[in-house]
N, C-alpha and C positions, 0 to 999 in steps of 0.2 A: 520732752514736754511737759509743760506745767501743769498744776494740779487744776486751776483755773480752764486750762485750755481742753483738758483732759474729760472736764464736767460738762462744757460746751458742748463740745464734741459728742458726747454721749447723749446730752438733752436733744440736741439738733436732730441726732440721728432718730433716735425714738419719735420725734415728734413727725418726721418725715414717714417713716417705717407706718405709723400708724395712722396716718392720712393716706397713704397708699392703699393699706389693708382695706381701709373703709373705700377706696374707689374702686379697690380690685373684685369688692361684694362678697357675698356669704359663701358662695359655692367654692371659692378659692381655700377658704378657713373650714368649711365643715366637710368636702370631699376631698381625700388625699387620694387622686390616682397617681398614677405614672408621672405626668407632666405635673402634675401639683408638685408630688415629692422634691422633683428636680428642682422646681422653680424653689421652693422653700430654703432646701439647702444652700441654693447660688445666695438667694437674698440673704440668709442668715450669715453667709461667709462675709459678704461683702460689706454689712452692716458691722462686724466685728472689724473687718480690716481699716472701716472710716474711720473708727472710734481709736485705735489703738496704733495705726500706721500715722507717723506723723510726716512723711515723706510723701503722704497722698494728701493733698490739699481737702479742706473740707468741700468746697464747691464742687469740684472735679468728683469726691465721692458722691455727695447727692446727686450731680447728673448722671452718673454710671447707676445709681441703684434705681433713680426714676427710670433711665432707660431699659434696665433689667425686668424691672416689675411692669412696663409697658407692653413686653413680650407676651405674657401670659395673657394680658387684657385683651391683646390684638386675636391671640389664639382663641380666646373664649368668644368672640365676636365670630370668626371662622367656623367653630365648632358648632354655633347656633345655627348657622346659616346651610353648612354643607354636612352631610352625614356621612362622607367619606373620610372628612377630615376629624370628625368624632371618633371614628373606627382606629386611626391612628395615633392621635393623642389620649384616648382614652381607653380603646377597647371596648369588647363586647360583652353582654353577661353571658355567662355560660351554663347550660344545666350539667349539672353534677349528680343528681339525684332523680332517678325518674320509675315512679310506683315501686319507691322500696329497693329500687336495685341500683346499685352504684355503677358510674359509666367511667370506668377506667380510663378510657382516653381522654374524658375531659378532666380528670385529677391531673393525668400528665400533662395537659395543656394547660391547667393553672398552675402547675407546681405543689398541688396541695397533696401531702399523705392522708393516709386514711385517720391517725390519731386526731391531727387539725379538724378533720372533716367532723371527727366527732364531738370534739371541742365546740367548734361553730354549732352544730345541731342541738348539743346539752344548752348551750347559750340561748337557743329558742325553744329550751324547755321541751325539747324531743331526745329520747333515751333508747328509742328502738327505731329501726329503719324503716319497719313496717308500718310508722306512724305517716310515713312521707310520701305524698302524690309526689312532689315535687320541689327541688331545692334548687336555686339558682345562686351562683357564686357571682356578686356582682363587682361591676367596675371599681370600685371603692374598697373592695377587697371584705367587705359585707357577705352574710348568706341570708338569702331569702328563700323561706319556708311557706309552703302551702301544703296543709296536713291533709290526710284521708278524712272522707265524710265522718267516721264514727269517731273519730280524734278530733272534730274542728270544735270549736265555740258552738252554743246553742245556734241552731240554726233555723230559717222559715219553717222547713217541714216538722223540728221540734215542737214548733208553736202550732203546728198543723194549717200553716198559712200556705197556699198554694204558691208556688214558683215556675219560672218555665225551666224546661229539662235541660240539662249542659250538654251540649252539643263538642265543646272545646274545653280542654282541661286549664285553659289559661286566655285572658285577654292578649291579643297579637296585633302590633302595629301594622299597618297596610299602605297608611300614608303619612309621609314626615315632610313638612313644608312643600307640599303641594308635589312630592314626587313619590310615584308608586312603591312599593315595596313589594316588588315582583316574587321573590323568596321566600318571603311568608306567605302570601297566596299560595304557590306551590305547596308549601308545607301543610296548609288548610285543605288542602285539594280544590281550589278555587280559582277563579280566574278572572281577568280584567272585564268580562262582559258582566258576570254576576256584581264584581264591585260596582260598574257602570251602572245596573240596575238599582242598587242597596242607595248611589246619591241621589239619581232619579228621584226616587221614592223618598228621600229625605229634603226634595227642594233643592240639591246642589245642583247647579249646571256645568262644573267643571272640577276635576280634581285639582287643578290649580290654584284654586281660592279654599283649599282645605290647609289649614295648619298642620292638624294633626286627627286622624283616623283611626279605631282601632275595632276589629270583630271580638265582641265581647263572648262568653262562655255559654252565651244562651244562643248564639248563633245571629243576633241581632248586631248592628252597626253604630257607634257612636263617633259622632264628627264634631269635631272643635274647628270652626271657621278663622282664617284670618281677621285679625280685628276684635276678637273677645269674645264671641257670642258663640253659644252651641246650637248645633240640629241633632236632635235625639240623643 
């Protein structure tokens, strides 16, 4: 392979990769889930093969690269539409610390060891477990931490501003893309009848028209309708 052909392959492969990355969107770049990791490794290997493998024609290589990157784009559309697909390709957030107590079964499930967990907590400026009200290991490998009230930043109470009492430890999804999350309703000791009443009070006739709804910490419900407008 001549130097000019090598440089041509390199330039074309870079341009194609850049264009495909733009098409794939920011999620593919910013959130390294299991599927994104597999996809990135395969695409990188294919790109390198296109540049240096003279037995593979440039056209064939570009076609393979485009076809492979079309897979995560397609999966992305499926993930948006179907919650079960997200659970398969991305997984679910897992609570690893609750009220200062480490949940050992969650650590085993996430394959986290105690030293790694403490490191992730320190990255969130948490140096003792007693400060943690809730810690959630996200699907992208990051840890989200909600501190106990005494260790949080300035609150409405600190400023003598009245606030609604907290009924739940964290805002919880109850509807996603028009589908009721019965598992979360049961976890909150709520039922579909309660949810229907809340929907009616918010002026929502049918949960099928709801893109996302969550029960907030104070017990109220926030509803985001399909069509990009919110109700309460």
